[in-house]
C-alpha positions as CSV (number, residue, x, y, z in Angstrom):
1,M,278.0,106.9,271.0
2,T,278.7,104.0,268.7
3,L,276.5,103.2,265.7
4,R,275.0,100.3,267.6
5,Q,274.3,102.5,270.7
6,I,272.6,105.1,268.6
7,Q,270.4,102.5,266.8
8,H,269.4,101.0,270.2
9,R,268.5,104.4,271.5
10,I,266.4,105.1,268.4
11,E,264.5,101.9,268.9
12,A,264.0,102.7,272.6
13,V,262.6,106.1,271.6
14,K,260.2,104.5,269.1
15,K,259.0,102.1,271.8
16,Q,258.3,105.0,274.2
17,L,256.4,106.9,271.5
18,A,254.2,103.9,270.8
19,E,253.4,103.6,274.5
20,L,252.2,107.2,274.9
21,G,248.5,107.7,275.6
22,P,246.1,110.4,274.6
23,M,247.7,113.8,274.0
24,H,246.8,117.4,273.6
25,P,249.0,120.4,272.8
26,G,249.0,123.4,275.0
27,S,249.2,124.5,278.6
28,L,246.7,124.5,281.4
29,S,246.4,127.5,283.7
30,E,244.4,128.3,286.8
31,Q,242.3,131.4,286.6
32,Y,240.5,133.4,289.3
33,N,237.9,136.1,288.3
34,V,236.3,139.2,289.6
35,C,232.6,139.5,288.7
36,G,230.5,142.6,288.1
37,N,228.3,142.5,291.2
38,P,229.2,145.5,293.4
39,G,228.4,143.7,296.7
40,C,230.1,140.4,295.9
41,R,232.8,138.9,298.1
42,C,235.3,139.3,295.2
43,K,235.0,143.1,295.7
44,D,235.5,143.2,299.5
45,P,238.1,145.9,300.1
46,R,239.5,144.1,303.2
47,D,239.6,140.5,302.0
48,P,238.6,140.1,298.4
49,Q,237.9,136.4,297.5
50,R,237.9,136.0,293.8
51,H,235.8,133.4,292.0
52,G,237.6,130.2,290.9
53,P,239.6,128.4,290.3
54,Y,238.7,128.0,286.6
55,Y,241.0,126.0,284.4
56,Q,241.9,127.3,281.0
57,L,243.6,125.4,278.2
58,S,245.5,127.5,275.7
59,Y,247.2,126.0,272.6
60,T,248.1,126.6,269.0
61,W,247.5,124.0,266.4
62,R,248.2,124.4,262.7
63,G,248.8,128.1,263.1
64,K,245.5,128.7,264.9
65,S,245.4,129.7,268.6
66,S,242.6,128.4,270.8
67,T,241.6,128.8,274.4
68,R,238.9,126.9,276.2
69,F,237.8,126.3,279.8
70,V,238.2,122.8,281.2
71,R,235.7,121.6,283.9
72,Q,237.1,120.7,287.3
73,E,236.4,117.0,286.8
74,G,238.4,117.0,283.5
75,V,241.5,118.8,284.8
76,A,243.5,115.7,285.8
77,K,242.9,114.0,282.5
78,M,243.8,117.1,280.5
79,R,247.0,117.5,282.5
80,E,247.9,114.0,281.6
81,K,247.2,114.7,277.9
82,V,249.2,117.9,277.9
83,S,252.1,116.0,279.6
84,N,251.9,113.2,277.1
85,Y,252.1,115.7,274.2
86,K,255.1,117.4,275.8
87,R,256.8,114.0,276.2
88,F,255.9,113.2,272.5
89,R,257.6,116.4,271.3
90,E,260.7,115.7,273.5
91,L,260.9,112.1,272.1
92,V,260.5,113.2,268.5
93,N,263.2,115.8,268.9
94,E,265.5,113.2,270.5
95,W,264.8,110.8,267.6
96,V,265.7,113.5,265.0
97,D,268.9,114.4,267.0
98,L,269.9,110.7,267.1
99,S,269.1,110.3,263.4
100,L,271.4,113.2,262.5
101,E,274.1,111.7,264.8
102,L,273.6,108.3,263.2
103,E,274.0,109.7,259.7
104,Q,277.2,111.5,260.8
105,A,278.6,108.4,262.4
106,E,277.8,106.3,259.3
107,R,279.5,108.8,257.0
108,A,282.6,108.8,259.3
109,Q,282.6,104.9,259.3
110,A,282.2,104.9,255.4
111,K,285.2,107.3,255.1
112,K,287.2,105.2,257.5
113,D,286.4,102.0,255.5
114,A,287.2,103.7,252.2
115,D,290.6,104.8,253.6
116,G,291.3,101.2,254.6
117,N,291.4,101.7,258.3
């Protein structure tokens, strides 16, 4: 890419970052549990029906791992937050990659200019 193309892409990444909504790190998983009641449907030897689904959010932030349950009514919103965070990380990585590429292109251009080409 040319210097101008890299700079335009960096500006586009910045714009996309500014448009992201609420975010939360981690992953959301669906859990099914077996209880301790011996006569419960979850212990049926022919057709066990475990309890659930329960939704669990697991994440690590600043070196500390955390897990918590998310109520059914909050699952869609939490999925969106987790998705926004994932997109945030992708965009930041792209911005850094582009910045490194831009620096390399600027050095090459400066060398070219110094050589008189």
